[in-house]
N, C-alpha and C positions, 0 to 999 in steps of 0.2 A: 747031514748037522750031525753031529752026537752032544746026547741028553746029559744034558750035567743033573747029576744029585738032587734031591728036589731038598729045600729048606724052607722052615718054617717061614713060611708069608710077614711083610712086615705091616706092623696094624694099620700103617699109612699105604700103603700097597693094598692092606684089603676095604678100606675106606674108598681108595679109588678104580676100585674095581667093585662094591657095591653103585657106584655113583653110577661109573660106569656102563653097568648091563642097568640102572634103570633108569636112564635116557633112551634105550631102546624102542622100536615107531611101533613093536609086538609084539608076541610070545618068541615068534622064528625069530625076530631080531635080538629078541635076548639070550634067547638059547645060542642063538652062535657066537652073543662077545660071551658068553658063560666056557664056552667051550674053547674060546680064543685068546683067552684071562688061562684057564688051567695048562693048554699047549704054550703061551709064555713061561708057565711056572717051571714046566718039567720040564724046558729047552736051555732058560736062562735062569735060571733058580728066584731073583730078588733081577730090580733092577740097575740095583750096586752089577751085579750080572752080566745084565744089559752092558748100561752101559761100558764093562773093559769085556764086553768079545770085540771082533777083528769088527771090521767095513765089511768084513764078504761074507762072517756068517749071519749077521744079524742082516744082512740085504737076502739072502736062502731062508729062510723066511714065508709064512706064505700072507695072502694079504692078508688077514680079518689079524695075525696075529702083529705083526707088524703098524695095522690101526690099533691094536690094547695097546704095543709100547709104546707110539704116538702120543696120546693122550696121555695114559699114564707119567710119562715123561716129563709132561707142562701142566699136568695139574699139581706133582709135585716136586713142580720149578728146578727140572734137575740140566744143569748142562748140557747141553748137548757135540761129540765131538764133529769141526768142523766139516771134516770127510763126507762121513754120513751122512751129513746135511743138506751137502749139493752131490749128492751119489745117489740115495736114493729116490723113490719115487712117491716116494709119500701127502700128503693131499695137506701141507702144514700151515696153507691160508685158510682150510677148514677147519682145522684141529684149531691153532689160532683166535677164531672164529665162534664155535663152539663154546670156549670155553670166555671167551671173556666181548659176548653183542655188544654188547653198547663199547666199550672202545673202539671195536669194528667202526659200529656207526660213526664214531665221534671225528675220526681219523675222514673215515669217505668223504664226509661235510666238510669237514677242511681240504681236506683235494681238493671239492670240486667248487666249492667258493670260491678258491687259490689257483681258476682256472682250468682245468684238467677234468677230462670225461670219467667218466663212468668206466668202459675199461680202462684207462688208465689210473684207476685209482682204482680196481682190482687188479692188476698188476704190482705196484709198489705196494697191496697191504700183502700179497703172494709173500716178496721176497724182506717187505718188515720181516713175515711171523718167522721169514728161516733165520731170520739175525735175535728175533726173540727168543727161539728155540737156544741158538750157539751160548746168549745168554743168559739164559734161563729164566727169564723174570715173565714178565707179560710188558705188552706196548706203555701203555702215559707212567710202568716205575722206572722205564730204561731212560737212564743221563747219557748228559752228551755223551765222557766221559766211556761207562759199556760200549753205545747204539761206537763208536765208533773205531774199539778194540773189536766188536761182534760184523764190523761191520765190515772190514777190514779183514777178516779173521777167514768169514764167508766169503769174498770173492779171491781173496786173495787159492781157498781153496777148490774154487771154480776151476781161475787162468792155471788151476798146479799143474792138470794136461793138457793145458793149450797155451803153442809157441806162438801165436798170433794177438793180431788185437783182440778187446774184448767181445763179445760176442753183444749184437745190437739190444737178444733178448736180456740181457746182462744191464746190461752198458744205463740204454736208457733209461728203466724200468728206477737206478741207481741210482741216476741221477736226478729223476722229476722227483723221490726220496733222499735227496738228503739237504736240497731248500722247506719242502712240510714237515719236515724234520724242526729240522732250523729254527722255522716259525715256530713253531710246539718249542720252540723254547728244550731242548732237546736233540743239540745236534750244533756243529758251532756254520757258522760262515758258508756260504756254498761257493767255489768262483762261479765265476760270470762264465765259462768257457772250462770243457771235458780236458783231464787237464790232458790226456792222450791225444786231443786233437788240438792240442798249442802247436809252440812252434820247434823244430828236430832235434832232436840232438844236435848239442854243439860238437864244433871239428875236434875243440881239444880245451879240457876241464882245467883250472888252476895247481889242482892232484898233478897231473902230465908237467904244466909250468914248473912247480916246486922242485918236481922231482929232478930237472932238462938245468936250468935256470934257475936257482931260488933264491940270491940274493936280489937279484931285476922280477920274481916275485915278493916277493915281501915286499921293494918298493911301491908298486903295485896294488899290491892290495893295502898300505898306510894312507897311499891318497885316496883311496876307495873307500876309505869309513873317513876319511877326513869329510870328501865331496858326501856320503848324508849325514854328516850338518845342515847344509847350506840346500839341496840343488834336495827336489824331488825322485823320491824312489823308481817313476819312469825314469827318467834326467841320467841315475846312477847308473840304469840297466846299460844304456847305452855306450856311454862311458867301458864299462865293463865290457863289454863287446869286445869295444873297439879294440881294448886294451890289451885280454884274449886274447884277440884274434892279430892283434902285430905278436904277440908273443910268441904266438904257435908258426907263423910265419920267421919268425928269429930260429927258430928252434929247428926248421924246417931244409931251411935253403940257409941258413948262416950260422952252423955250431960254434964256430968260432965267439961269438956274441954272447958272451953271461950278466953285462948286468949293463944298464945304465949310460955307464962312465963310457963299454967298449963302442959304445954307435958312431957311424960317421955317416955324414953327408951320402956316398952310398948306397948307405942302405936303407934311408928313408926315400929314395928315389926310386930302389929293388921294388920300394915296397909296394909305392904311388906306381909303378910298371904291373904289381902284380894283379893288385887293386883292377888297373884299365882288365886286365884280360880276368878278370870275374862274372862266374854268367851274373843275371842282373835278374828281378824280381818279379813271379809272377808272370816268368818265360820269358819275360827282356830279354834282350840279349847281351847286355851289360847293364853294371849298376849305373841308378839314374845318375846327372851333374850332385845334387845335393848329399845321396852315399855319401858320394865321394869330396865332395866341401867336409862334409861334416866328421868323418873319422882319420881325413887333415887336420883339422877345424882342434877334435879331441887329442891326438897326442901334442898338439905346439900350445894347444892348453895343458897337457899333464908335462910336456917341460919348461915352461912358464913355474907353475908351479912349486914344481919340487925344491926348484930355484930359491924363486923367491924364502921357499919354506924350509933350506939350507937341510936338508937332505941329504944323509952320508954318502949315497948313490946320487952323482950328478953328469947330465952332457956335459961335455967339452968345453962344448961354443951349438947354437943356435945353431936347428939341427933343418926345421920347420919354415916353412916362410909362406908368407903371402903366394907367390906366385906357382904354387903344390898345390888353390882347392881349385877348381873349374870358374871359370864367371857366370855367375847363373842369368838366366835372359831373366826376362821382366815383365812377362807379361802384361796385359793389363786384365783385373778378374774375369772372371770363367759367366757369365748373368744370362739369363732369361731375358728378352725386350716385352715388354708387354703383352705384346697377342701368345706367345709364351709360354709365359709365366702367367696369361689368365684360362690357357688350360689347360693347362699342367693343375695350377691350383678349379679349376673341377674337376676334371678328372681325383682327382685326390678327395673331395667332399663326398663320392660319390663311392670311392670302394667300403668296402664290409667288416674287415676286420673294426674295431674303434678304436688302440691302440696305434695303431697305421694315423690313420686319422688327427688322434690328437697330437702323437712326433711331431707333423708335419705344422699344422696350427702353428703350433705354438713356434721352428722352428723359421718359418713364411715370417708370420708377426714378431719375435722379434729377432733376430738378426744372428740369435746369439750358434752360440760355436756347437758343436758335437756332445764334447766332450761335455759342456755346463747345461746340456741339454739331461745327460745324459745321472749328473749332481745332484737335479732337483731333490728337494723336498719338500715333503705334505705344507711345512708351512710356509711354504715360496712364494704364498701369498698373502701381499702386506694392502692393509686399506690407508691409504693413507691422506690426510684429505679426506672429499670427498671423492678424490677418486680413489684408484686399485694396482696395486704395480705387484711386475715378476722380480723378486731377488735372487739374481742368478747366484750360482756357486763362486766358489773359489777357484779359480781356472787358470789357466793358462799364463798368463800374466800374475799370478798369485793376487787377481784383486778381484772384489766383489759389484757386484750394481744394481741397482732399481732400474728396466723398464715398465716402462708404461704400460699400463694387458686395459686391451682391447676388447668392450663384452663383450662378447660375439665369442668368443676365446675361454674367460672367466667363465662363461657358463659351460665352454666344454667340460675346462679341468673340475671343478666345479662335480660334475658330473661323474668324472672317471674317481676320481674321490669320493664318489658318494658310496658309488658301487663295490667302494676295495674294500674287505675282513678286518676289519674294526681287530683282529687281534691281529696282524702281522708283527713281527717283529723287528722289519725294517721301519725305516721312513723315508723309503723314497720314493717316488713319488711314483718312476716309473718303471716295473717289476710284471713280469713276465712269466706266469707259472710258478711265482714265488720267488726269482731267480732275477737280479739286478743281466740291466737290458747290455747285450756284446755290441760295439760299436756298430758289430757288419747288423746286424739287427736296423738300425735303423738303414744302415745305405737301402736294405734290402726294400723298405715303406714308402724310400724318396720313387726311385726306381718301379715300384709299382705303379706307381701314378706318371711316370714320364711316358713308361711302357704308354697305360692308358689312354695319355695323352698321344700320342706320334709324335715324340716332342724324342728318342733317341737315349742316349745315356745323357744321365742329373745331379748332380752329386749330393751330398744335405750342404754343402759348402756353401754350392751358389747361391743357394736360395737365403744367404745373408750379403749375397755377395747384389744379387739382384736387389733385396730390399736398399742396402745403401743405396745406388743406384737408381733406385724411384727414389729415394726419396730426396738427394743433392738433384736430380732433374723436374727435381717438383719442388727446389728453392728453398730445401731445408738449410742453415750452415756447414759447415766440414765442422766444426765445435760440438755443436747437437750428434752428427752424427756419428762423428767422438767417442762420448760420452753415448750413448746410445748400442754405437759394437764395444766398447769395451775397452780404447786402441788407450796408450801410452799415454802417448801421445802423436800431434797431428801428423807428421812425415809422417802412420802410417792410411791417417785417410785423405793425405793428398789424395793414392790412386787417381778416386772417388772423383775426383776435378778432374782428373784427364778423359774418365764416360765423361763428366758436366760435358764435354767440349760439341756433344754431343749438339746437346741444343743449337750453341754455335752455327756449327753445322748444316743446320737443319735452314738457319737462315738463312743462313750461307744460299744454299742451296735455291734460294723462293726467290736469291738475290739474283743471282746468274740465268733463272730461269727470267726474270723480267730483262736481262744485256740481251739477252741473245732477241728475247720480242722488238727488240730496238736494232739489233744488226739485223733482219729481217726485214726491214721499212729498204725501200728500193732510192730516194737516197739517201741515206744514211749523219744527218748528223754529227759532229760530238758527240756520245751518248752524255745523259744527262738524267740522274735518275734526283727524284725526291730523296730528301732526307729519312725520312720514316720509311718509308725501301730497308731500310742497312738494316732494322730490328732495329728492338729494345737491345739484344745480348751483342752485336753487331757495336753495336752505337757505344756502351762500357766495356767491350775490349779494349773498343780505335783508344777510350777516351784513358784506362788503365793504361796499352799503352806509354800515351804520353809523358804517366803520372806516375810510375815506376820506377827513375832516375832515378838512383840519389847524389850525395856530394864525393861518395868515394867507391860505388857500381849499384849492383838493381834489387829490387822488391817484387818477388815470386810471388806473390802473394797473391790469394783470385780473390776479384771483385766481392764473389761468395762470401766471401769468411768476410771479418770485421777485426781491423787486427789490433789486438787488446793490448800492444805499447801509443797507439797512440795520444789516447790516453791518460796513459801515464801517471802525470803528475795531478792534473782531473781527480780521481781516483783515488789520491797519496791521501791520510790524516793529518797531513803538513798545511795540505792546499788549502787558500780562502782568496775571497774574488771580491770587486765589487761593484757601487753601480757606476764606473768612467768605463770597465768591462761588460758591461753587457751588450754597445753595440754586434762588437766581436763576436760575446757569447751566440747569444742568436744569430748569428753572419755560418758558426760553426754549427749550429741544430740543422738549419737550414739544409745548410748542406752534406750534414747529413741524412735528410730523413730524406730530400735530394736523389740517394745514393742508393737509399735500400736503409742505412747502417742504423737501425733498430735502438741497440746499446750502447752506440754513440749520441744518436739523439736524445734515448733517454738521461743520459748522463749531465749532457747542457739545459736539459730542458729540467732536473733537478734543482743545476746549479741558479739554475732563472730563476722559480720559487723559493728558492736559500734565500733570493734576493730581494726579492716582493715580499714574502717575508722579515726583513728585516728591515724594511723602509714605516710596517704595516704600525 
């Protein structure tokens, strides 16, 4: 390397040199540092000369000269180009720590509080140091903008010579560093997953669609813009995927179609056949019925809405019909019976990870959906009266609700919050290493417990079904179950009434075993069993069959559910009664008590008490 002409050393560099030499641990080390500073001056003149030299020129110098240059750049807050930072062998983490030891200690403490190990925090600090060197500032002085810019420059410099995915030594520490810096207030909110580990690249993008079918693209994108006003972002994403896929199919297989107005029924039928030949997700041979129905349903909604909204590019007639959607099966919810549920919960209580235990306990004792679990806030526990309730976030059905909180579960939540760093920038209850938990993290926790219990595969939603099944088999009304699960109407809850028939089935087998015993007699007469042998559930079922016939049809209300319309007049504010109706009211109250209809019985009791107070 050719030395540059000696130049006068600036006062700033003289001060940096003096402090660098003074920090030496011995006289021999001080001498070596003095020689390194002198050689640096002969080679580059000053820091500006060094910073303008090529990366290769700076890399060719001796290690002690490079060390001095790094210390001088940090002490002078000189931004260093990303290419040199990524390619040099400088120990940037050590140099930044020497310059800002208190900031290094604070960062390490914060990383440990978020759940990172000492080794992980050390690796994150090393990359943070490189980002600081590129930005020409200290860790605490980084702003969100400078951190993002320097981080992007550093990442791009490393990846410039790589054609493959980012190496783990780079992606993993940066993934954790983003979370730490967010809670420090120096970075934007991090994504749940790594961006390169999410979905695969789209088969066709809107730029391609606009190039080939600009009118159709404009219609579709205008519709999606309207969807943003009323639908959740995730729902809009599903619509966008369907429309983009449909447009891509038309471009590839029907190039004569340029507008929505050009579509004919044959194009929809061909698209439907094309979907049938598509590979399924996660190794399945084909798309599921749910996916096929969703795609065709999206198109039907799209054509209907743009017609209602009088878009200029409209279909000439009906294109998608109900028959285009496969008829979905309606199996009973998959739940764990009592024995498997007990084994599962026992195994869950013994899991070593506190987060795993907490997530499973919340799911099992509240019946909330996985998405609701991930959206819980640290202020979700509220006290109403003498009891504690858990407020679920607005979820799938755009509603929130309060769920009674088991005391043991409240203790677990309180312990989790107590261990939570108070300086975190997010109010989400469940964070792991400072980052929101992805849904797959919940799936893995549930499967850990299922594997330990030896009961095969279990999905988080099965815990919701299990709680509802346990509740209905133990006498909880469907109205209460609907409120617990956050169902919008009872039709969603009625499926659990089908599971509740297990109680009737158990008593049926008890009766048939007694009948078999009669048939085994030597001289069997006509089998006659006592009335109580039928059991309460079968007796009630028989009574319900006889009483459900209406004047113009049938009522399918299960016996466990009080009819909200049976006493609709008595609950009306315009209703009043008199003493002459007392015998009827007493008979109605007694009938409600005999049937176990507590809500109905309470109404008649209140009416009778009102009559008593009126005559007193």
